[in-house]
C-alpha positions, 0 to 999 in steps of 0.5 A: 500500500505504501509502495503504491502511494509512493509510486503514485506521488512520484508519477504526479511529480513527474507529470507536474515537472513535465507540464512546468517544463513545457509551459516554460518552453512555451513562455520562452518562445513567446517572450524570448530573452533580450540580447545585448546588441553586438556593437555595444560590447566593444563600446562597454569595454572601452568605457571601462578601460577609460574609467580605470585609466582616469582613476589611476592618473588622478592626483586626488589623495583619496584615489592615490592612497585608498584605504590600504596600509602604507609605510609609517615612519611616525616620530622616527629619527631619519636624519641623513637617511636616503628616502628617494624611493616610493613613499606614496601616502607614507606617514612621517608625522612628527618624524625627524628628517634633518639633512635627509636625501629625498631628491626625486622621491614620490611622496604624493599624498604623504603626511609630514605634519609637525615633522622636522625636515630642516636642510632636507633635499627634496629637489624634483620630488613629487609631493602632490597633495602632501600634508606638511602642516606645521612642519619645519622646512628651514633651509630645505630644498624643493627646487623643481618639486611638484607641490600641487595642492600640498598643505604647508599652512603654519610651516616654517619655510625660513630660507627654503628653496622653492625655485622652479617648484610647482605650488599650484593650489597649495596652502601656505597660510600662516607659513613663515617665509623669511628668506624663502626663494620662490624664483620662477615658481608656479603659485597659481591658485595658491593661498599665501600669507598676507604679510610674510616675513622679509627678503622673500624672492618672488622674481619670475614667480607666477602669483596666485592670480596668474600674474608674473613678478617681473622685478627683483623687488616685486611680490605675490602678496600684499606686503613683503616687508617685516 
């Protein structure tokens, strides 16, 4: 009795499945799935590749740094060390880098807040979007360096060499600039102190408003005395 009931159940299920499959095939014929036109496939590939390339080339610190872990030298003593390699997004908070050799290195998106870089050599280095808040950079060389959108607010820039450097969009509010050299530097769109300390070299520099300082005694700020 139980066997006959089981066989009957199996038979019913088989019939139900057969009917469902038949109905599915009928529905498939009446409503065939939409297919992507062949010409759209290569276009989609091109758009994806272009999007990835744009993200990789961005100088945006979020795009450059992301959320992954990066090198940390926070509060370390790196005086006189050679750091010319790739230090993208590295953390140098409170570190001592006096006389360090950083020429041509990649420090884009790196943090140097409250660090000491007196007399360090950062010529031709990449410091785009770097954070140098309240750092001491007295006598350091940034000749030909890329400091676009860098934060140098409150930094000690006494005697610092920025000749031919790119500081477009940089923030230098509250920075101490006595004897700093901006000869031939690009400061377009940068934020500068209204009255920096004296003896600042602005000749041939491109000022925040896009004008160029033509004379030795010219200035990019409202006052160059003090």
